[in-house]
C-alpha positions as CSV (number, residue, x, y, z in Angstrom):
1,M,-17.3,13.6,30.5
2,A,-14.7,12.8,27.9
3,K,-11.4,11.3,29.1
4,E,-8.5,13.7,28.8
5,A,-6.1,12.7,26.0
6,L,-2.6,11.7,27.2
7,Q,0.0,13.9,25.5
8,T,2.9,12.1,24.0
9,I,6.4,13.7,23.7
10,E,9.2,11.9,22.0
11,I,12.6,13.1,23.1
12,K,14.9,12.4,20.1
13,S,18.1,13.9,21.4
14,I,19.9,14.5,24.7
15,A,20.0,18.2,23.8
16,Q,16.2,18.2,23.6
17,S,15.9,16.7,27.0
18,H,18.3,19.3,28.5
19,Q,16.1,22.0,26.9
20,L,12.9,20.6,28.4
21,I,14.3,20.6,32.0
22,G,15.7,24.0,31.6
23,I,19.5,23.4,31.6
24,G,22.3,24.2,29.2
25,K,23.2,22.2,26.1
26,P,25.1,18.9,26.8
27,K,28.9,19.0,26.6
28,H,28.7,16.0,24.3
29,P,25.9,15.5,21.8
30,L,25.6,11.7,22.5
31,F,25.9,11.5,26.3
32,S,25.5,13.6,29.4
33,V,25.5,13.1,33.2
34,M,23.9,15.3,35.8
35,R,23.3,15.4,39.5
36,F,19.6,15.8,40.5
37,E,20.6,18.2,43.3
38,N,21.8,20.6,40.7
39,L,18.5,20.6,38.8
40,A,15.6,23.0,39.5
41,Q,12.5,21.3,41.0
42,V,9.6,21.6,38.6
43,T,6.2,20.0,39.3
44,N,4.5,18.4,36.4
45,P,1.1,19.9,35.9
46,N,-0.3,17.3,33.4
47,R,0.1,13.5,32.8
48,L,2.5,13.0,30.0
49,R,3.7,10.0,27.9
50,L,7.4,10.3,27.3
51,I,9.5,8.3,24.8
52,F,13.3,8.7,24.8
53,D,15.4,7.7,21.9
54,Y,18.4,6.8,24.0
55,Y,19.5,4.9,27.2
56,Q,19.0,6.3,30.6
57,I,20.5,5.1,33.9
58,V,19.1,6.7,37.0
59,L,20.2,6.6,40.7
60,K,17.8,8.2,43.1
61,K,19.0,8.6,46.6
62,N,17.2,9.1,49.9
63,C,13.9,7.7,48.7
64,P,11.5,8.1,51.6
65,G,8.6,5.8,52.5
66,K,7.9,2.5,50.9
67,L,8.8,1.0,47.5
68,Q,6.9,-1.8,45.7
69,Y,9.3,-4.5,44.6
70,G,7.4,-7.0,42.4
71,Q,4.4,-8.0,44.5
72,T,5.7,-6.9,47.8
73,I,6.1,-3.5,49.6
74,Y,9.5,-2.8,51.2
75,D,10.7,0.0,53.5
76,F,14.0,1.0,51.8
77,D,15.6,4.4,52.1
78,E,18.9,3.8,50.4
79,G,19.7,4.2,46.7
80,V,17.3,3.1,44.0
81,M,18.4,2.5,40.4
82,S,16.3,2.3,37.3
83,F,17.3,1.5,33.7
84,F,15.6,2.5,30.5
85,A,16.3,1.4,26.9
86,P,15.6,3.5,23.8
87,K,11.9,3.8,22.9
88,Q,10.6,2.7,26.3
89,L,7.5,4.4,27.5
90,H,7.5,6.6,30.5
91,I,4.4,7.9,32.2
92,L,4.8,11.2,34.1
93,G,2.0,11.7,36.6
94,V,0.5,15.0,37.7
95,G,2.6,16.5,40.5
96,D,5.6,14.2,39.8
97,V,8.9,16.0,40.5
98,L,12.6,15.1,39.8
99,A,14.5,13.3,42.5
100,T,16.2,15.7,44.9
101,S,19.5,13.7,45.0
102,G,21.3,11.2,42.8
103,W,22.4,10.9,39.2
104,L,20.9,10.8,35.7
105,L,23.1,9.4,32.9
106,N,21.9,9.8,29.3
107,I,23.6,7.7,26.5
108,H,22.7,7.6,22.9
109,P,23.3,4.2,21.2
110,D,25.5,5.9,18.6
111,F,28.0,6.7,21.4
112,F,29.1,3.1,21.8
113,R,27.8,1.5,18.6
114,T,31.3,0.5,17.4
115,Y,32.4,-0.7,20.8
116,T,31.8,-4.1,22.4
117,L,29.4,-2.4,24.8
118,G,27.1,-1.7,21.9
119,Q,26.1,-5.4,21.8
120,K,26.8,-6.2,25.5
121,I,24.3,-3.7,26.8
122,K,21.5,-5.5,25.0
123,E,22.2,-8.6,27.1
124,Y,21.4,-6.8,30.4
125,G,17.8,-7.8,31.1
126,F,17.2,-5.0,33.6
127,F,16.8,-2.5,30.8
128,E,13.5,-4.2,30.2
129,Y,12.3,-4.3,33.8
130,A,9.4,-2.2,35.0
131,V,9.9,0.7,37.4
132,N,8.6,-1.2,40.4
133,E,11.4,-3.8,39.7
134,A,14.1,-1.3,40.5
135,L,17.6,-2.1,41.9
136,L,17.7,-1.4,45.6
137,L,21.2,-0.6,46.7
138,S,22.7,-1.1,50.2
139,E,24.8,1.7,51.6
140,D,28.1,0.1,50.5
141,E,26.7,-0.7,47.0
142,E,25.5,2.9,46.7
143,K,29.0,4.2,47.5
144,S,30.6,2.0,44.8
145,I,28.1,3.2,42.2
146,D,28.5,6.8,43.3
147,I,32.3,6.6,42.7
148,I,31.7,5.4,39.1
149,F,29.2,8.2,38.4
150,Q,31.7,10.7,39.8
151,Q,34.4,9.4,37.4
152,I,32.0,9.6,34.4
153,E,31.1,13.2,35.5
154,R,34.8,14.0,35.7
155,E,35.4,12.8,32.1
156,Y,32.3,14.6,31.0
157,N,33.7,17.9,32.3
158,F,37.2,17.4,30.8
159,P,38.0,18.8,27.4
160,I,37.4,16.1,24.8
161,D,40.5,14.3,23.6
162,N,41.4,11.0,21.9
163,F,40.9,9.1,25.2
164,S,37.6,10.6,26.4
165,Q,35.2,8.3,24.7
166,D,37.2,5.2,25.6
167,L,37.3,6.2,29.2
168,V,33.6,7.1,29.5
169,I,32.6,3.8,27.9
170,A,34.9,1.8,30.1
171,N,33.3,3.4,33.1
172,I,29.7,2.8,31.8
173,D,30.7,-0.8,31.2
174,L,32.0,-1.1,34.8
175,L,28.8,0.6,36.1
176,L,26.6,-1.9,34.3
177,T,28.7,-4.9,35.5
178,Y,28.3,-3.8,39.1
179,C,24.6,-3.3,38.6
180,N,24.3,-6.8,37.1
181,R,26.2,-8.2,40.1
182,Y,23.9,-6.3,42.6
183,Y,20.7,-7.5,40.8
184,K,21.9,-11.1,41.1
185,R,22.4,-10.3,44.8
186,Q,18.9,-8.8,45.0
187,F,17.3,-12.0,43.5
188,I,19.1,-14.0,46.3
189,T,18.2,-11.7,49.2
190,R,14.5,-11.5,48.0
191,K,14.4,-15.3,47.4
192,P,11.9,-16.1,50.2
193,S,9.4,-13.6,48.7
194,N,10.1,-14.8,45.2
195,S,9.5,-18.4,46.2
196,G,5.9,-17.4,46.8
197,M,5.8,-16.0,43.3
198,L,7.0,-19.4,42.0
199,S,3.9,-21.1,43.5
200,K,1.7,-18.4,41.8
201,V,3.4,-19.1,38.5
202,E,2.7,-22.8,38.8
203,K,-1.0,-22.2,39.6
204,I,-1.5,-19.8,36.7
205,I,0.0,-22.2,34.2
206,D,-2.0,-25.2,35.6
207,T,-5.2,-23.2,35.5
208,Y,-4.5,-22.1,31.9
209,F,-3.9,-25.6,30.6
210,D,-6.8,-27.1,32.7
211,D,-9.3,-24.6,31.2
212,T,-11.0,-26.3,28.2
213,T,-14.2,-24.2,28.3
214,T,-13.1,-21.6,25.7
215,D,-10.9,-21.4,22.7
216,K,-7.5,-20.1,23.7
217,S,-4.1,-19.3,22.2
218,L,-0.8,-20.6,23.2
219,L,0.3,-19.5,26.7
220,T,3.0,-16.8,26.5
221,V,5.5,-15.3,28.9
222,N,3.8,-11.9,28.4
223,Y,0.4,-13.3,29.6
224,L,2.1,-15.0,32.5
225,A,3.9,-11.9,33.5
226,S,0.7,-9.7,33.2
227,Q,-1.1,-12.0,35.6
228,L,1.7,-11.3,38.2
229,N,2.0,-7.6,37.4
230,L,5.7,-8.1,36.4
231,S,7.6,-7.4,33.3
232,P,8.3,-10.5,31.2
233,K,12.1,-10.1,31.4
234,Y,12.1,-9.6,35.2
235,L,9.9,-12.7,35.6
236,S,12.2,-14.8,33.5
237,D,15.3,-13.6,35.3
238,C,13.8,-14.2,38.7
239,L,12.7,-17.7,37.8
240,K,16.1,-18.4,36.3
241,Q,17.7,-17.4,39.6
242,L,15.2,-19.5,41.6
243,T,15.0,-22.7,39.5
244,G,17.6,-22.5,36.7
245,Q,14.8,-22.2,34.1
246,T,13.3,-19.2,32.3
247,A,9.6,-18.5,32.2
248,Q,9.4,-19.9,28.7
249,Q,11.0,-23.1,29.9
250,H,8.5,-23.4,32.7
251,I,5.7,-23.0,30.2
252,H,7.1,-25.6,27.9
253,D,7.7,-28.1,30.7
254,K,4.1,-27.7,32.0
255,L,2.8,-28.0,28.4
256,I,4.6,-31.2,27.7
257,E,3.5,-32.6,31.1
258,K,-0.1,-31.8,30.2
259,A,0.3,-33.2,26.7
260,K,1.7,-36.5,28.1
261,E,-1.3,-36.7,30.5
262,K,-3.8,-36.3,27.6
263,L,-1.9,-38.7,25.3
264,S,-1.8,-41.4,27.9
265,T,-5.3,-41.1,29.5
266,T,-7.6,-39.9,26.7
267,A,-8.5,-41.0,23.2
268,L,-8.1,-37.4,21.8
269,S,-6.3,-37.1,18.5
270,V,-2.9,-35.3,18.4
271,S,-4.7,-32.4,16.6
272,E,-7.3,-32.2,19.3
273,I,-4.7,-32.2,22.0
274,A,-2.7,-29.5,20.2
275,Y,-5.8,-27.4,19.9
276,E,-6.7,-27.7,23.6
277,L,-3.2,-26.7,24.5
278,G,-3.5,-23.5,22.4
279,F,-1.6,-24.5,19.3
280,E,-2.9,-23.2,16.0
281,H,-1.2,-25.9,14.0
282,S,-0.7,-29.5,15.3
283,Q,2.7,-29.7,13.4
284,S,4.0,-27.0,15.8
285,F,2.9,-29.0,18.8
286,S,4.4,-32.3,17.4
287,K,7.7,-30.5,16.7
288,L,8.0,-29.1,20.2
289,F,7.0,-32.4,21.8
290,K,9.6,-34.3,19.9
291,T,12.3,-31.7,20.7
292,K,11.5,-32.0,24.4
293,T,11.0,-35.8,24.6
294,N,12.8,-37.3,21.6
295,Q,9.5,-38.9,20.7
296,S,6.6,-38.0,18.5
297,P,3.2,-37.6,20.3
298,L,2.0,-40.9,18.6
299,G,5.2,-42.7,19.6
300,F,4.7,-41.6,23.2
301,R,1.1,-42.8,23.1
302,Q,2.1,-46.2,21.6
303,S,4.5,-46.8,24.4
304,F,1.5,-47.1,26.8
305,N,-0.2,-49.8,24.6
């Protein structure tokens, strides 16, 4: 039996998304805010692939049951926040429905393109996190976030004047600052579980570099994250909080450690070592080695003779 094709729908405008969920046109063409409790509950009959051309910030309240956070399942019935950047892929499953309570904020990049937030928003890594790496809010945190959403909603419903855009952007900036703060808190409160992830990271990297049976490419953060079922950005941010180093820095440290081992205990040439570590060109390996150690690979080897 042929596999059913997954339909792809690209949502190019906020007005188009309003039309799809059966509500009136947005009051502003470049941003809208809505409460889930005011939306009709429609069950999705088919699996869909959705691509939005704008940012979305979602707060779902009263989430019953369990939620997967990274590699661990947690009971958490408070607010859950998710963040989506333009062009990110959403998969809507059969039977999926909208949240029954919470907020949905849609913001087109053009709305704040000339503001500082236009660049600042790109620095928030949580827009690249996977859905199962959502921000879990405590009761007090949810109240703080809810107040900001209410202020954005109030401005959205006011007649547009010379101050409207500035005030909305100021509140979005405040919202994201709080979310960044709460994510940092979440990394700390989940630190015991994330410490177990750190040992898995070390094992995956060691296994990768110890494997000499097949040709391999250079180890990447994307590969490492895929082995842990995490998004690359979430993995890097989590490791940064735990150790002060990103995933790429962990890979480089292990790579240099393995290179030093081979240079000091084998007669392999620099080119052979570079190839075994996954480098396509030995010059790239030598450049990285010198950057990290202030020595060339041959200079390091000669220091043992």
